[in-house]
Every structure is written in C-alpha cells, then in structure tokens.
C-alpha positions, 0 to 999 in steps of 0.5 A: 394127161400124164404129161402136162408138166413144162419138163414132160412137153419139152421131152414130147416136143424132141419125142423121146417119151416112149409109150409104147411099153405104158399100160392103162391099168393093172387088168392089162399087165401079162401075167398067167391068169388064175387057172384053179379053184379049191375045189379043184385042187382037193379033188386032184388031191383026192384022186391021188390019194387012191394009189396011196402012198405013191400017189400022193407023193407023186402030187406033191412032187409033180404039181404046184399049187399057190395062192397069189393076192390081189395087186401081186405076183409071183415069179416061175421058172418053167426050168427050160430058161423061159421066165413067167409071172402068175397073176392073182388068183390060185394056180395049179402048175403040172410040171415037175421041172417048174420052180416057183418062188416062195414069195409074193411081189406087189405091184407097189414095189415100182420094179419087177424084174423076172429074167426077160419080163420087167413090170415097172411103176413111174412115178409123177415127176419122174422119168424112168430111164432104160436102155436098149442095145445102147440107146437111151429109153425114157419112159413116162409116169405110169405103168409099164411092162415089156419082155426083152432080152435087150431093154434094162430098166436103171433108174428113176429120175426126178425132174425137180433139180435145175440139172437133170442128166438123162443119159446122153441128154440133159434137161435144164430149168433156167429160173428167171433172172438167170442165164445158163451157159452151155458148150454146143461142140466148141461153140457157146450156147446161152439159154435164157431164163423163164424156161426149160431146155433140152440139150439133146446129145451128149456134146452139148455140155451144161457149164453154169448159171450166170446171175442177172440180177443186181449183186452187192459186194462188201469190200475189205477196209483198207487204211488211207492217208491224205495229203495233209496226213490224216489217217482215213478207214475207207469201206466200200460196197460195189453194186453191179449187174451182168447186162451182156451174158454172151461177153461175160461169159466169153471173157470169165468163163473156164469151159476146158482144162489145161492140158500140160506138155510135161510130165508134171503137168496134169489136168486142172479141175474146172474153176480152180486157179492156175498153179505158176512155178515159182523160181527157188530161192538163191542161196548165198550171194551172186557173184 
C-alpha cells in the first residue's frame, strides 16, 4: 500500500487524502490515442499530389502529422478554447485551426499542465497540495489526472520535516523525549512525543517543542570572598528537567505578541524580549 507510513495513516484517519484522481498506471491516462500509421500518412499525402501544386500546399496547411514517443504526451489546442493531450504513437489531425506544440512532454516531468487538463506524479514521502474553489485537496503518492477549471495544483510537500504545513493543516512529528506546545483557539494543548499529530484547522497553531530530557547548564565563573577574606573562584553546573510540561509551557512560553496603544508601540515578534522605555538622563543639578 502506498500510504503505509504513519504520516499517510493519520491523514487517512481524518479522511483528508483524495484518491479520486489517482490512476493505476500510465495506460489509464485519458489522452487522444494514436489514429494514424506511416503508410496512411504517405497515402494521403500522395493523393494530395494529384492536384499539384495546390493539393500538397493545402495538405500541409490543414493536416498536422506528428509522433509522440512512449512515456510522453503532446499538447494540442483546438483553436476554439479547448485543450487536448495526445498519447504515444502517430497522430494525424485534420483541422487547419488546430495548434500543436512542438515539444513532447515526458511523464517524468512530474507536473504537466495544459489548460484545464493536469497530470501530476507525487513521489513516495510527499503529499501533493492542490486547491479547488478555496478548499484544500491533498493528493497521495501516485499518478493523478483531472480535467477541471477550478482544481489547481500548487506543489509537492516533503513529509520528512518535523513541522509540515499543508495549507490550513499542520502535521507534527514529535520525537520521544519531547512535547509539542500548540494553541487551539486560545486554549493551550500539549501533544505528547513518540507519535504524529494533525492540527486540523488554521486556528490550531504550533508554538514550540519542549525537551523532557535532563539538561545541563554551566554558569559563569564568579568571584566570592569568604568571611575570613579568602578570595574564591566559583564555577557551577546545574542539571534540570521539565516534569510538568503544561505548567512550564503556561508560565514561560510567549504565545501572543504585545499590542501597544500608542503610535510608538509595535508588534513584538515571538520570543523577543520586551524593551521598556527608559527615563532620559537629567542635565544639570536639581534645585
């Protein structure tokens, strides 16, 4: 199964993966099939030579003959606002308004977009992100094709990151020994480690990871004088560990920027220290 990893499983549990456009193989791609052979093309051209010189000229103007190799498609516009993709083989299109692109496009290119027709290949370990009339569409690994005026493919997203943004959703991978601090519509939610979590809407925001492991900090060396006037050099090492993640996150983590009232106050980015206004120095002696 293509979606065997935990990242795909949690998306499947929330019914977010859309497999409606996925194909079993490249043979299922909806393209114009080959409709000509070499003998047929030469036969029609020879017949046009009967009315030489007008016949061959009219044949070249009204008939498009081209070859598409295996694993490729050729983009075609019908001249009336429509779009087509021609599959492997020999093609003969009898229409003077048809515009045939010169280059063949391989399936291996990943994304083939031609008007309202799209062919997308999503690699294993990635998620395809598209949108349809403002709604997110997540594509699982595989070969996908659709014809739609509103469904637009945007990009493939790597799932190997600890924090993966999928449009309005956020996929978190929390390692063992850590916890993830999130804010869900103003309420703090601490997610445990050792699993993956999905933040299912835009107002459920990831804030930071908190380590639950034993940590060691070295304090700066200081000088101290004992009661009998002996000068000592003191160097300390402190070992500590977060036990209550909810309490530690609630008391220490800044989740909201400070909005000032005056014109000089501005939004302070997350994690920056608050700068307090200082009194200007006095000049002269007070009376």
